[in-house]
C-alpha positions in Angstrom: 53.4 100.2 -19.1 54.4 100.2 -22.8 52.1 101.9 -25.3 52.6 99.0 -27.7 49.2 97.2 -28.1 50.8 93.7 -28.2 52.7 94.4 -25.0 49.6 95.8 -23.3 47.6 92.6 -23.8 50.5 90.3 -22.9 49.1 87.7 -20.4 52.6 86.7 -19.4 53.6 90.3 -18.5 50.3 90.7 -16.6 50.9 87.6 -14.5 54.6 88.6 -13.9 53.6 92.1 -12.7 51.1 90.5 -10.3 53.9 88.6 -8.5 54.5 89.9 -4.9 57.8 91.7 -4.2 59.3 93.6 -1.3 59.2 97.4 -1.0 60.5 99.8 1.6 58.7 103.1 2.1 60.6 106.4 2.2 57.7 108.5 3.7 54.5 107.8 5.6 51.4 106.6 3.8 48.5 108.4 5.5 45.5 106.3 6.4 46.9 103.3 4.5 48.5 101.4 7.3 46.0 98.5 7.4 45.7 98.5 3.6 49.4 97.7 3.0 50.1 95.8 6.3 47.2 94.2 8.1 49.4 93.8 11.2 50.2 97.6 11.3 48.8 99.0 14.6 48.6 102.5 13.2 46.3 104.2 10.7 49.4 105.6 8.9 52.0 103.4 7.4 55.4 104.7 8.7 58.4 105.4 6.6 61.2 102.8 6.3 58.5 100.2 6.5 59.1 97.0 4.6 55.9 95.7 2.9 55.0 93.1 0.3 53.1 94.4 -2.7 52.5 93.4 -6.4 55.3 94.3 -8.7 53.2 96.7 -10.8 52.5 98.7 -7.6 56.1 98.5 -6.5 57.2 100.0 -9.8 54.6 102.8 -9.7 55.5 103.8 -6.1 59.3 103.6 -6.9 59.0 105.9 -10.0 57.0 108.4 -7.9 59.8 108.5 -5.3 57.7 107.0 -2.5 60.1 104.3 -1.6 62.5 101.7 -3.1 62.4 98.0 -4.0 64.6 95.7 -2.0 67.4 94.1 -4.0 66.1 90.6 -3.3 62.7 88.9 -3.6 62.0 86.4 -0.8 61.3 82.9 -2.0 61.9 83.7 -5.7 65.5 85.0 -6.2 66.6 86.1 -2.8 70.4 86.5 -2.1 70.7 83.2 -0.2 68.8 81.1 -2.7 70.5 78.3 -4.7 68.2 78.6 -7.7 71.0 79.9 -10.0 73.5 77.3 -9.1 70.8 74.6 -9.4 69.9 75.8 -12.9 73.5 75.9 -14.0 74.1 72.4 -12.6 71.1 70.7 -14.2 68.6 73.1 -15.8 66.0 70.5 -16.7 65.3 69.1 -13.2 64.6 72.5 -11.5 60.9 72.9 -11.0 60.8 76.7 -11.4 57.0 76.8 -11.9 56.1 75.3 -8.5 59.1 76.0 -6.4 59.6 79.6 -7.4 57.3 81.4 -9.9 55.4 80.5 -13.1 56.7 83.9 -14.4 60.2 83.4 -13.1 62.2 84.8 -16.0 59.9 87.7 -16.8 59.8 88.8 -13.2 63.6 88.5 -12.7 64.2 90.6 -15.8 61.6 93.3 -14.9 62.7 93.5 -11.3 66.4 93.7 -12.2 65.7 96.5 -14.6 63.6 98.4 -12.0 66.6 98.2 -9.6 68.9 99.6 -12.2 66.4 102.4 -13.0 65.8 103.2 -9.3 69.4 103.2 -8.3 71.1 104.5 -11.5 74.4 106.0 -10.3 74.5 108.5 -13.2 71.4 110.3 -11.8 73.0 110.8 -8.4 76.2 112.6 -9.4 75.2 115.7 -7.4 74.6 113.7 -4.2 77.1 114.7 -1.5 76.4 111.7 0.7 79.1 109.2 -0.4 77.6 106.3 1.7 74.2 106.7 -0.1 76.0 106.7 -3.4 77.8 103.5 -2.5 74.6 101.9 -1.5 72.9 103.0 -4.7 75.8 101.5 -6.7 75.4 98.2 -4.8 71.7 98.1 -5.5 72.3 99.0 -9.2 74.8 96.2 -9.6 72.4 93.7 -7.9 69.8 94.6 -10.5 72.3 94.2 -13.3 73.4 90.9 -12.0 69.8 89.7 -11.7 69.1 90.5 -15.3 72.3 88.8 -16.5 71.6 85.6 -14.4 68.1 85.4 -15.7 69.2 85.7 -19.3 72.0 83.0 -18.8 69.6 80.7 -17.0 66.9 81.0 -19.6 69.4 80.3 -22.5 70.7 77.3 -20.6 67.3 75.7 -20.1 66.0 76.8 -23.6 68.9 75.3 -25.5 68.1 71.8 -24.0 64.3 72.2 -24.2 64.1 73.3 -27.8 66.1 70.3 -29.1 63.7 67.9 -27.4 60.7 69.8 -28.7 61.7 68.6 -32.2 61.5 65.0 -31.2 58.3 63.6 -32.8 56.6 60.4 -31.8 55.8 58.6 -28.6 59.1 59.4 -27.0 58.7 61.5 -23.9 61.1 64.4 -23.2 63.7 63.9 -20.5 62.2 66.6 -18.3 58.7 67.1 -16.9 56.7 69.7 -18.8 55.1 70.9 -15.6 58.6 72.0 -14.4 58.7 74.6 -17.1 57.5 78.2 -16.6 54.5 79.5 -18.5 56.7 81.0 -21.2 58.8 77.8 -21.6 55.7 75.6 -21.9 54.4 77.8 -24.6 57.7 77.7 -26.5 58.0 74.0 -26.1 54.5 73.3 -27.4 55.1 75.6 -30.4 58.3 73.7 -31.2 56.6 70.3 -30.9 53.6 71.3 -33.0 55.7 72.8 -35.8 57.8 69.7 -35.9 54.8 67.5 -36.1 53.3 69.6 -38.9 56.6 69.4 -40.9 56.7 65.6 -40.5 53.1 65.3 -41.7 53.9 67.4 -44.8 57.1 65.5 -45.5 55.5 62.0 -45.5 52.1 62.9 -47.0 52.2 61.2 -50.4 49.0 62.9 -51.7 50.5 66.3 -51.6 52.2 67.6 -54.7 55.0 70.1 -55.0 54.0 73.0 -57.2 56.1 75.9 -58.5 55.2 79.4 -57.2 53.3 81.9 -59.3 56.4 83.8 -60.3 58.1 80.7 -61.7 55.0 79.7 -63.6 54.7 83.1 -65.2 58.4 83.2 -66.2 57.9 79.8 -67.8 55.0 81.0 -69.8 56.9 84.0 -71.0 59.8 81.8 -72.1 57.5 79.5 -74.0 55.8 82.5 -75.7 59.2 83.9 -76.7 60.3 80.7 -78.3 57.1 80.6 -80.4 57.5 84.1 -81.5 61.2 83.5 -82.4 60.3 80.3 -84.4 57.6 82.2 -86.2 60.1 84.9 -87.2 62.5 82.3 -88.5 59.8 80.8 -90.6 58.8 84.2 -92.1 62.4 84.9 -93.0 62.8 81.6 -94.9 64.1 79.5 -92.1 65.4 76.1 -92.7 64.2 74.3 -95.9 62.2 71.1 -95.5 61.8 68.4 -98.1 58.3 68.4 -99.7 56.4 65.2 -100.1 55.0 64.6 -103.7 
């Protein structure tokens, strides 16, 4: 986890890291069979066992070399899912929050980056097993593709959502707000609130435009300079005025 304080206390990241993902062990887990898999008949969890665990635990075990994440997440963005084609076809009608995950984009990005880190081909240059190298490259490309698809899908939905968030009044958006993910709902509400605040300011007749402090100070200096210059002109004779007798 990042050392940045703002990132540490991110609720969105916390929820995304709690999402279940698939993980395959590379060595036995002693006395943890029932903990990771209630259906496991042994005390020890065997190697090459596929289990479902939270993303944060999957990442920790992967970085320790105890196993590898699978390149697909069942029910969220598995290989045979149509979520990407559905988003590309009509982004606004896809209910990502209920049908897939309320942290869909965060999880897709983090999981894709984990695959790229776990199967980075540059770190396996000394590996003599060509088949393993090819498998690693395939997993790496799957992670890269996942990140790219998540980025493109978010931009597609966000571009349509942000325009409608600036629509003020009783007009309802063309999509259902509950279809949005947690992050999208927050961005939509911020856009709507900022637009409403601007509209109130624009049509509020009691509010007066005032110059900033720098402009006011410059104006005072200019007025003072004119007074000084006019006083100097008077001391030097200046223009003669007719006297009244």
